[in-house]
ROFI-149296 format. One record per residue (C-alpha): y, x, z; residue in one letter; residue number from 1. Coordinates in nm, 4 decimals. Last residue first. Layout:
! ROFI-149296
{node {Y,X,Z},a,NUM}
...
END
This chain:
! ROFI-149296
{node {-0.7360,-0.7868,1.9254},l,278}
{node {-0.8918,-0.7997,2.2712},d,277}
{node {-1.2302,-0.6562,2.3559},p,276}
{node {-1.1915,-0.3841,2.0917},a,275}
{node {-1.5248,-0.2841,1.9421},s,274}
{node {-1.4501,-0.3778,1.5814},f,273}
{node {-1.0839,-0.2774,1.6154},t,272}
{node {-1.1828,0.0838,1.6590},d,271}
{node {-0.8401,0.2426,1.6138},g,270}
{node {-0.8122,0.4582,1.9242},q,269}
{node {-1.0170,0.7492,1.7910},r,268}
{node {-0.7772,0.7927,1.5004},l,267}
{node {-0.5041,0.9107,1.7377},d,266}
{node {-0.1453,0.8962,1.6160},g,265}
{node {-0.0835,0.7307,1.9528},t,264}
{node {0.2460,0.5423,1.9212},d,263}
{node {0.2268,0.4832,1.5468},f,262}
{node {-0.1361,0.3685,1.5543},g,261}
{node {-0.0629,0.1396,1.8467},k,260}
{node {0.2481,0.0072,1.6702},k,259}
{node {0.0453,-0.0796,1.3604},f,258}
{node {-0.2156,-0.2461,1.5806},w,257}
{node {0.0296,-0.4559,1.7792},k,256}
{node {0.2405,-0.5616,1.4785},m,255}
{node {-0.0674,-0.6918,1.3002},r,254}
{node {-0.1927,-0.8664,1.6097},q,253}
{node {0.1371,-1.0391,1.6803},a,252}
{node {0.1685,-1.1592,1.3197},s,251}
{node {-0.1811,-1.2971,1.3356},t,250}
{node {-0.4778,-1.1354,1.1652},g,249}
{node {-0.5826,-1.0588,0.8082},h,248}
{node {-0.8583,-1.3056,0.7192},t,247}
{node {-0.7626,-1.6129,0.9241},f,246}
{node {-0.9590,-1.9225,0.8254},s,245}
{node {-1.0936,-1.9904,1.1743},d,244}
{node {-0.7338,-1.9737,1.3078},p,243}
{node {-0.6146,-2.2785,1.1050},v,242}
{node {-0.2362,-2.3056,1.1435},v,241}
{node {-0.0360,-2.6001,1.0148},r,240}
{node {0.2952,-2.6446,0.8316},g,239}
{node {0.1325,-2.5913,0.4970},s,238}
{node {0.2937,-2.2884,0.3364},s,237}
{node {0.5227,-2.1608,0.6139},q,236}
{node {0.2766,-2.2276,0.8928},r,235}
{node {-0.0037,-2.0650,0.6967},q,234}
{node {0.2124,-1.7551,0.6328},l,233}
{node {0.3129,-1.7283,0.9977},r,232}
{node {-0.0410,-1.7706,1.1294},d,231}
{node {-0.1917,-1.5275,0.8805},d,230}
{node {0.0566,-1.2519,0.9624},g,229}
{node {0.2596,-1.1316,0.6636},i,228}
{node {0.6085,-1.1521,0.8135},a,227}
{node {0.5139,-0.9868,1.1442},n,226}
{node {0.3760,-0.6814,0.9704},a,225}
{node {0.6961,-0.6658,0.7628},a,224}
{node {0.9106,-0.6921,1.0751},n,223}
{node {0.7060,-0.4144,1.2357},l,222}
{node {0.7655,-0.1900,0.9360},a,221}
{node {1.1383,-0.2617,0.9299},e,220}
{node {1.1663,-0.2079,1.3052},d,219}
{node {1.0082,0.1344,1.2641},l,218}
{node {1.2639,0.2181,0.9961},d,217}
{node {1.5639,0.1197,1.2107},g,216}
{node {1.6896,0.4734,1.2684},r,215}
{node {1.5473,0.7013,1.0015},e,214}
{node {1.1872,0.7934,0.9230},m,213}
{node {1.0852,1.0735,0.6914},m,212}
{node {1.0780,1.3421,0.9605},a,211}
{node {0.8386,1.5520,0.7479},a,210}
{node {0.5737,1.6805,0.9866},s,209}
{node {0.6213,1.4768,1.3005},k,208}
{node {0.7388,1.1665,1.1170},q,207}
{node {0.4492,1.1865,0.8768},s,206}
{node {0.2075,1.2212,1.1660},h,205}
{node {0.3236,0.9016,1.3357},n,204}
{node {0.3719,0.7099,1.0112},a,203}
{node {0.0151,0.7940,0.9053},w,202}
{node {-0.1228,0.6743,1.2396},v,201}
{node {0.0729,0.3486,1.1939},g,200}
{node {-0.0803,0.2932,0.8524},a,199}
{node {-0.4199,0.3601,1.0094},l,198}
{node {-0.3530,0.0891,1.2680},f,197}
{node {-0.2608,-0.1582,0.9929},d,196}
{node {-0.5844,-0.0683,0.8135},a,195}
{node {-0.7653,-0.1351,1.1429},q,194}
{node {-0.5995,-0.4735,1.1581},l,193}
{node {-0.7265,-0.5515,0.8088},e,192}
{node {-1.0872,-0.4594,0.8894},l,191}
{node {-1.0750,-0.6518,1.2179},k,190}
{node {-0.9474,-0.9600,1.0356},v,189}
{node {-1.2288,-0.9269,0.7785},s,188}
{node {-1.4767,-0.9146,1.0661},n,187}
{node {-1.3410,-1.2456,1.1967},q,186}
{node {-1.3481,-1.3917,0.8481},n,185}
{node {-1.7194,-1.3036,0.8208},y,184}
{node {-1.7840,-1.4750,1.1516},e,183}
{node {-1.6112,-1.7945,1.0380},k,182}
{node {-1.7848,-1.7879,0.7004},e,181}
{node {-2.1202,-1.7685,0.8754},s,180}
{node {-2.3256,-1.4494,0.8553},v,179}
{node {-2.5574,-1.2988,0.5969},k,178}
{node {-2.3779,-1.4292,0.2870},g,177}
{node {-2.1092,-1.1662,0.3171},r,176}
{node {-2.2098,-0.9145,0.5806},l,175}
{node {-2.2384,-0.6400,0.3190},n,174}
{node {-1.8598,-0.6515,0.2770},h,173}
{node {-1.8126,-0.5441,0.6378},v,172}
{node {-2.0481,-0.2489,0.6216},e,171}
{node {-1.9166,-0.1496,0.2781},d,170}
{node {-1.5592,-0.1326,0.4084},t,169}
{node {-1.6573,0.0789,0.7102},i,168}
{node {-1.8251,0.3506,0.5050},g,167}
{node {-1.5809,0.6211,0.6150},m,166}
{node {-1.4493,0.6768,0.2616},i,165}
{node {-1.4013,0.3003,0.2160},k,164}
{node {-1.2189,0.2784,0.5478},q,163}
{node {-0.9914,0.5613,0.4328},i,162}
{node {-0.9152,0.3702,0.1154},h,161}
{node {-0.8352,0.0616,0.3219},h,160}
{node {-0.5827,0.2676,0.5136},g,159}
{node {-0.4299,0.3678,0.1798},v,158}
{node {-0.3632,-0.0041,0.1346},e,157}
{node {-0.1879,-0.0123,0.4721},h,156}
{node {0.0143,0.2986,0.3818},a,155}
{node {0.1462,0.1236,0.0717},i,154}
{node {0.2488,-0.1869,0.2666},v,153}
{node {0.4032,0.0219,0.5465},y,152}
{node {0.6095,0.2167,0.2893},a,151}
{node {0.7481,-0.1120,0.1620},y,150}
{node {0.8639,-0.2041,0.5106},a,149}
{node {0.9896,0.1507,0.5405},f,148}
{node {1.2220,0.1099,0.2469},d,147}
{node {1.3649,-0.2224,0.3574},g,146}
{node {1.2842,-0.5873,0.3025},g,145}
{node {1.1024,-0.8333,0.5256},a,144}
{node {1.2923,-1.1573,0.4813},s,143}
{node {0.9665,-1.3172,0.3606},l,142}
{node {1.0951,-1.4906,0.0483},r,141}
{node {1.3770,-1.2608,-0.0663},t,140}
{node {1.2866,-0.9223,0.0800},e,139}
{node {0.9094,-0.9389,0.0646},m,138}
{node {0.9346,-1.1083,-0.2741},e,137}
{node {1.1325,-0.8100,-0.4065},e,136}
{node {0.8604,-0.5801,-0.2750},f,135}
{node {0.5998,-0.7929,-0.4435},f,134}
{node {0.7772,-0.7486,-0.7776},s,133}
{node {0.6460,-0.3914,-0.7730},l,132}
{node {0.2943,-0.5108,-0.8455},d,131}
{node {0.0791,-0.2639,-0.6568},i,130}
{node {-0.2823,-0.1714,-0.7153},y,129}
{node {-0.4326,0.1065,-0.5056},l,128}
{node {-0.7364,0.2669,-0.6638},k,127}
{node {-1.0752,0.3693,-0.5277},e,126}
{node {-1.2654,0.2341,-0.8318},d,125}
{node {-1.5108,0.0053,-0.6476},a,124}
{node {-1.3052,0.0062,-0.3261},p,123}
{node {-1.0228,-0.1857,-0.4946},c,122}
{node {-0.7093,-0.1810,-0.2823},y,121}
{node {-0.4572,-0.4642,-0.3018},f,120}
{node {-0.0868,-0.5392,-0.3353},p,119}
{node {-0.0088,-0.9069,-0.3927},g,118}
{node {-0.2476,-1.1569,-0.5495},t,117}
{node {0.0372,-1.3582,-0.7000},a,116}
{node {0.1131,-1.0622,-0.9267},s,115}
{node {-0.2119,-1.1357,-1.1034},s,114}
{node {-0.5574,-0.9935,-1.0544},a,113}
{node {-0.8586,-0.9212,-1.2743},s,112}
{node {-1.1856,-0.7970,-1.1295},g,111}
{node {-1.2914,-0.5489,-0.8624},c,110}
{node {-1.3212,-0.2648,-1.1125},a,109}
{node {-0.9589,-0.3435,-1.1943},s,108}
{node {-0.7732,-0.5428,-1.4568},s,107}
{node {-0.4020,-0.6059,-1.4118},v,106}
{node {-0.1525,-0.8887,-1.4242},s,105}
{node {0.2209,-0.9575,-1.4349},g,104}
{node {0.3562,-0.6102,-1.3740},t,103}
{node {0.1604,-0.3020,-1.2785},f,102}
{node {0.1663,0.0149,-1.0710},l,101}
{node {-0.1716,0.1841,-1.0221},v,100}
{node {-0.1908,0.4548,-0.7578},l,99}
{node {-0.5072,0.6667,-0.7553},t,98}
{node {-0.6830,0.7528,-0.4293},p,97}
{node {-0.7096,1.1054,-0.2829},e,96}
{node {-1.0339,1.2377,-0.1465},r,95}
{node {-1.0444,1.3370,0.2194},y,94}
{node {-1.3118,1.6000,0.2845},g,93}
{node {-1.1898,1.6703,0.6358},e,92}
{node {-0.9588,1.3978,0.7588},l,91}
{node {-0.6313,1.4707,0.9394},q,90}
{node {-0.4800,1.7360,0.7124},e,89}
{node {-0.5772,1.5758,0.3838},n,88}
{node {-0.4741,1.2477,0.5463},w,87}
{node {-0.1168,1.3573,0.6166},v,86}
{node {-0.0418,1.5297,0.2880},d,85}
{node {-0.2049,1.2476,0.0944},e,84}
{node {0.0029,0.9903,0.2818},t,83}
{node {0.3129,1.1897,0.1801},d,82}
{node {0.2180,1.1835,-0.1868},a,81}
{node {0.1614,0.8080,-0.1659},l,80}
{node {0.5073,0.7630,-0.0141},i,79}
{node {0.6753,0.9674,-0.2887},t,78}
{node {0.4904,0.7865,-0.5661},a,77}
{node {0.5909,0.4496,-0.4204},a,76}
{node {0.9550,0.5644,-0.4112},f,75}
{node {0.9465,0.6740,-0.7739},r,74}
{node {0.8051,0.3370,-0.8745},a,73}
{node {1.0589,0.1599,-0.6540},l,72}
{node {1.3443,0.3333,-0.8362},e,71}
{node {1.2011,0.2310,-1.1728},d,70}
{node {1.1626,-0.1229,-1.0425},e,69}
{node {1.5288,-0.1301,-0.9318},e,68}
{node {1.6388,-0.0083,-1.2730},a,67}
{node {1.4606,-0.3023,-1.4219},t,66}
{node {1.1430,-0.2816,-1.6241},p,65}
{node {1.1512,-0.4121,-1.9836},t,64}
{node {0.8481,-0.6221,-2.0750},y,63}
{node {0.7819,-0.6657,-2.4461},n,62}
{node {0.4140,-0.7373,-2.3722},t,61}
{node {0.3480,-0.7235,-1.9982},e,60}
{node {0.2997,-0.3850,-1.8393},t,59}
{node {0.0018,-0.1991,-1.6988},t,58}
{node {0.0536,0.1373,-1.5346},l,57}
{node {-0.2049,0.4041,-1.4595},g,56}
{node {-0.5462,0.2778,-1.5658},q,55}
{node {-0.6665,-0.0659,-1.4542},g,54}
{node {-0.5237,-0.2370,-1.7595},g,53}
{node {-0.5306,-0.1088,-2.1160},g,52}
{node {-0.1678,-0.1956,-2.1860},g,51}
{node {-0.1482,0.0658,-2.4625},g,50}
{node {-0.1746,0.3490,-2.2148},l,49}
{node {0.1003,0.5591,-2.3672},m,48}
{node {0.3169,0.2529,-2.4206},g,47}
{node {0.2931,0.1462,-2.0575},g,46}
{node {0.3658,0.5042,-1.9541},i,45}
{node {0.6918,0.5068,-2.1430},l,44}
{node {0.7956,0.1530,-2.0509},s,43}
{node {0.7655,0.2337,-1.6845},l,42}
{node {0.9588,0.5574,-1.7244},p,41}
{node {1.2456,0.4114,-1.9356},n,40}
{node {1.2684,0.6731,-2.2029},y,39}
{node {1.5343,0.9441,-2.2205},g,38}
{node {1.2967,1.2157,-2.3421},l,37}
{node {1.3470,1.4675,-2.0627},v,36}
{node {1.4284,1.2477,-1.7645},m,35}
{node {1.2238,0.9342,-1.8310},s,34}
{node {0.9362,1.1255,-1.9818},g,33}
{node {0.9112,1.3587,-1.6853},v,32}
{node {0.9056,1.0600,-1.4494},i,31}
{node {0.6387,0.8971,-1.6671},f,30}
{node {0.4170,1.2004,-1.6526},i,29}
{node {0.4552,1.2534,-1.2795},g,28}
{node {0.3410,0.8998,-1.2116},v,27}
{node {0.0336,0.9614,-1.4283},i,26}
{node {-0.0531,1.2790,-1.2382},i,25}
{node {-0.0048,1.1080,-0.9021},l,24}
{node {-0.3601,1.0675,-0.7715},g,23}
{node {-0.4444,1.4283,-0.8382},t,22}
{node {-0.1525,1.5499,-0.6326},k,21}
{node {-0.0483,1.8979,-0.7383},s,20}
{node {0.1034,1.7375,-1.0464},f,19}
{node {0.3446,1.5480,-0.8276},l,18}
{node {0.4611,1.8536,-0.6354},i,17}
{node {0.5218,2.0589,-0.9481},k,16}
{node {0.6964,1.7624,-1.1081},v,15}
{node {0.9260,1.7351,-0.8101},l,14}
{node {1.0061,2.1063,-0.8010},p,13}
{node {1.1056,2.1032,-1.1718},g,12}
{node {1.2964,1.7746,-1.1633},l,11}
{node {1.5034,1.8523,-0.8533},l,10}
{node {1.8095,1.9557,-1.0521},l,9}
{node {1.7887,1.6238,-1.2317},p,8}
{node {1.8768,1.4423,-0.9033},n,7}
{node {1.7317,1.0902,-0.8932},f,6}
{node {1.9549,0.8273,-0.7403},g,5}
{node {1.9987,0.7312,-0.3764},g,4}
{node {1.7917,0.5736,-0.1001},g,3}
{node {1.7502,0.7033,0.2533},g,2}
{node {1.4492,0.6317,0.4666},m,1}
END
């Protein structure tokens, strides 16, 4: 997925596209502000919202976003818009989530979170929360950079939104306290692997309709899935692996299910809960 600066000649069409996406109205506003008024887009929307948290963009006091963060904000908006195109076509009655970009910390209907939490989806308010510094961490600490690696992360969180719409998220969360911690973790792994699968399904249909992927993009996504497997992260942090504590799946599992979604593009093949072998 190619990079490059923002072309002012595309401002009108871009704003029209963004405002047609209910989940991207706020993103559209801060892009308009950046181009027309000369404001830094992240600073603009942060000032408009007064740092309220959980709505649009939350910024730290006196925080000045970098040019790279501004570029990532535009990129995240583009990817979310594309997921909406795909899922509106694939799922009847699909309702679009809201993207919340933040720095430092944010308040959501699921509670407060810091940048250490990483990207997450809150089913209670149907919003995707992304601290843009996580993408830098992916590149520097996890060696999993690249545009499509970041797109995979966003598409994975959108996958959780789809699970919420389909009632799968509530089924899993309702098991808490009713089953052992080990069994609950196993169901959590299946939930996460299904979100990986859904991210792959999105990539499949996006490539067919918009040809967004370039040579090497699939490898970037698979490398990112590999980098955030439970086994690899545990080995890096403590030097030991505890399978019973896995909540997201191994590196091999995460790559497998994303690739299965990408190869098939078939929602019917993503039932991780009935799969005999994850």
